[in-house]
C-alpha positions in Angstrom: 0.0 0.0 0.0 2.6 2.5 -1.1 0.4 5.6 -0.9 -1.9 4.5 2.0 0.4 5.5 4.9 -0.8 8.3 7.1 1.6 11.3 7.0 0.2 14.1 9.2 2.9 16.6 8.7 6.3 17.4 7.1 9.1 18.5 9.3 11.8 21.0 8.6 14.6 21.5 11.1 16.0 25.0 11.4 19.3 25.3 13.2 19.3 28.1 15.8 22.6 28.0 17.8 22.9 24.5 19.2 19.1 23.8 19.0 17.0 22.1 16.4 13.6 23.7 16.1 10.9 21.6 14.4 8.5 23.5 12.1 5.4 21.6 11.1 4.1 22.1 7.7 0.5 20.8 7.0 0.2 18.2 4.3 -3.3 19.3 3.5 -5.4 22.4 2.7 -9.1 22.5 3.4 -11.5 25.5 3.1 -15.0 26.4 2.0 -15.4 28.3 -1.3 -19.1 29.3 -1.8 -21.1 26.1 -1.7 -18.0 23.9 -2.1 -15.6 22.3 0.4 -12.2 22.2 -1.2 -9.9 19.4 0.0 -6.3 19.3 -1.2 -3.9 16.8 0.2 -3.5 13.7 2.3 -6.5 12.1 4.0 -5.8 12.0 7.7 -7.7 12.3 10.9 -6.5 15.8 11.4 -7.4 17.0 7.9 -10.9 15.4 8.0 -11.6 17.0 11.4 -10.5 20.4 9.9 -12.8 19.8 6.9 -15.8 19.1 9.1 -15.1 22.1 11.2 -14.9 24.3 8.1 -18.3 23.1 7.0 -19.8 23.7 10.4 -18.4 27.2 10.5 -19.4 28.1 7.0 -21.9 30.9 6.4 -23.2 29.2 3.3 -24.6 25.7 2.9 -22.0 23.3 1.5 -23.4 21.1 -1.3 -20.3 19.8 -3.0 -16.7 18.5 -2.4 -13.9 19.3 -4.7 -11.0 17.0 -3.9 -7.4 16.4 -5.0 -5.8 13.6 -2.9 -3.2 10.9 -3.1 -5.0 9.0 -0.4 -4.1 8.4 3.2 -5.6 6.8 6.3 -8.4 4.4 5.6 -10.3 4.9 8.8 -10.3 8.7 8.3 -11.3 8.2 4.7 -14.3 6.1 5.7 -15.4 8.8 8.1 -15.1 11.4 5.3 -17.2 9.1 3.1 -19.9 8.7 5.8 -20.0 12.5 6.0 -20.3 12.9 2.2 -23.2 10.4 2.1 -25.0 12.0 5.1 -25.0 15.4 3.4 -25.8 14.0 -0.1 -22.9 15.9 -1.7 -21.7 15.9 -5.3 -18.0 15.3 -5.7 -15.6 16.8 -8.2 -12.1 15.3 -8.6 -9.5 17.9 -9.5 -6.4 16.2 -10.8 -6.1 13.1 -8.5 -8.1 10.7 -6.4 -6.1 7.7 -5.3 -6.1 5.1 -2.6 -8.4 6.0 0.3 -9.9 8.8 -1.8 -11.0 6.4 -4.5 -12.1 3.8 -2.0 -14.3 6.0 0.2 -15.0 9.4 -1.3 -16.3 8.4 -4.8 -18.7 5.6 -3.6 -20.3 8.0 -1.1 -21.0 10.8 -3.6 -24.4 11.7 -5.0 -22.7 12.3 -8.3 -19.0 12.2 -9.4 -17.4 14.6 -12.0 -13.8 13.9 -13.0 -12.0 16.9 -14.4 -10.0 16.6 -17.6 -6.4 15.3 -17.2 -7.1 13.6 -13.9 -6.0 10.2 -12.5 -8.1 7.7 -10.4 -6.5 4.8 -8.7 -7.5 2.0 -6.3 -4.8 -0.3 -4.8 -6.4 -2.3 -2.0 -8.5 -1.9 1.1 -9.3 -3.4 4.5 -10.5 -6.6 2.9 -7.4 -7.3 0.9 -5.7 -10.7 1.7 -3.9 -11.0 5.1 -0.6 -11.9 3.3 -0.6 -8.5 1.6 -0.8 -6.8 5.0 1.7 -9.1 6.7 4.3 -8.5 4.0 4.9 -4.9 5.2 4.4 -5.4 8.9 7.2 -6.6 11.3 6.4 -10.0 12.9 6.6 -8.5 16.3 3.7 -6.1 15.5 1.7 -8.3 13.3 -0.8 -9.7 15.8 -1.8 -6.2 17.1 -1.9 -4.8 13.6 -4.3 -7.6 12.4 -6.6 -6.9 15.4 -6.8 -3.4 14.1 -7.5 -4.6 10.5 -10.3 -6.8 11.8 -11.9 -3.7 13.3 -11.3 -1.7 10.2 -12.9 -4.5 8.0 -16.1 -4.2 10.1 -16.1 -0.5 9.7 -15.5 -0.7 5.9 -18.2 -3.2 5.5 -20.7 -1.0 7.3 -19.7 1.9 5.0 -20.2 0.0 1.8 -23.5 -1.4 3.0 -24.6 2.2 3.7 -23.6 3.6 0.4 -24.8 0.6 -1.6 -21.5 0.0 -3.6 -19.7 -3.2 -4.1 -17.0 -3.5 -1.4 -14.8 -5.4 -3.8 -14.2 -2.2 -5.7 -11.1 -1.8 -3.4 -9.6 -5.2 -4.2 -10.7 -6.4 -7.7 -7.3 -5.4 -9.1 -5.7 -7.8 -6.6 -8.0 -10.8 -7.2 -9.0 -10.9 -10.8 -7.0 -13.0 -13.3 -6.3 -10.1 -15.7 -4.9 -7.7 -13.0 -3.2 -4.9 -15.0 -1.4 -3.7 -11.9 0.5 -7.0 -11.6 1.2 -7.1 -15.4 2.2 -3.5 -15.8 3.7 -2.9 -12.3 1.7 0.2 -11.6 0.8 1.8 -8.3 -2.9 1.1 -8.7 -5.7 0.6 -11.2 -8.9 2.2 -12.3 -12.2 1.0 -13.9 -14.3 1.7 -16.9 -17.4 3.9 -16.4 -19.5 0.8 -17.3 -17.9 -1.3 -14.5 -18.1 1.5 -12.0 -21.8 1.7 -12.7 -22.1 -2.0 -12.2 -20.4 -1.7 -8.9 -22.9 1.0 -7.7 -21.2 4.3 -8.7 -23.9 5.1 -11.2 -23.8 8.9 -11.7 -20.3 9.6 -13.0 -19.0 11.9 -15.7 -15.4 12.1 -17.0 -14.5 15.3 -18.8 -11.9 15.5 -21.5 -10.5 12.5 -23.4 -10.5 10.1 -20.5 -8.5 9.3 -17.4 -4.7 9.7 -17.2 -2.6 6.6 -16.6 0.3 8.6 -15.1 0.6 11.9 -13.2 3.3 14.0 -11.6 1.6 15.2 -8.4 2.9 18.0 -6.1 0.7 18.8 -3.2 0.1 22.5 -3.3 -0.3 22.6 0.5 3.2 21.3 1.3 6.4 23.2 1.9 7.2 25.5 -1.1 10.9 25.2 -0.5 10.7 21.4 -1.2 9.3 21.0 -4.8 9.3 17.3 -4.6 6.7 15.7 -6.9 5.5 12.1 -6.9 4.8 10.1 -10.0 1.7 8.0 -9.6 0.8 5.3 -12.2 -2.6 3.7 -12.7 -3.9 1.2 -15.3 -7.3 0.3 -16.7 -8.8 -2.9 -15.3 -10.9 -4.1 -18.3 -13.9 -6.4 -18.2 -13.8 -7.0 -14.5 -16.9 -9.1 -14.3 -15.8 -11.3 -17.2 -12.3 -12.1 -15.8 -13.4 -14.2 -12.9 
């Protein structure tokens, strides 16, 4: 799960005399613009709480979410998804919606609009096989971690039951015979509009000439002195329901 780790801040150390002073730079930017909640950056508990507070404090009724996100914490993503579903929001993807964003934001939306030159990507969820989790967790921490995953699986199942979308949307790319992620060694995969509708995301519009398969993403909310960008690759999973 390369992009699923929760990173709540970037740290820069400034040297002042003999002391190192940590300066915390947020990895997200959330604000209300008219009737739209704009969310740019990682999905984390901190960012989601800030987003919910921005909505509560807004002088206008928020009806839409415009999001650009490389993903993040699954539990926080599920909570954001529940909030979107509760408020019956439309969702606009601006540039990128990967990992926890694709897993839990898109299925919760009243409608989904994907801007031109954008990338979508799934690459696993709570229900992915245990061996995929165990591969990246030290043996000494594995038992405790799997207890957490068991709780997360229950939470994720409740979410997908609530939104009425096929929970396997998070894992088809790991379980189908024609997995393009395995064949092309990409970071994740995306689906055709037809397959998304079959899975329960029925009201979706993709602008432009289709989805990108590769993007250079630089989070606008991160430290401007560090122009590091991340290349994210995604591939089309074709004929999901015919591949077995």
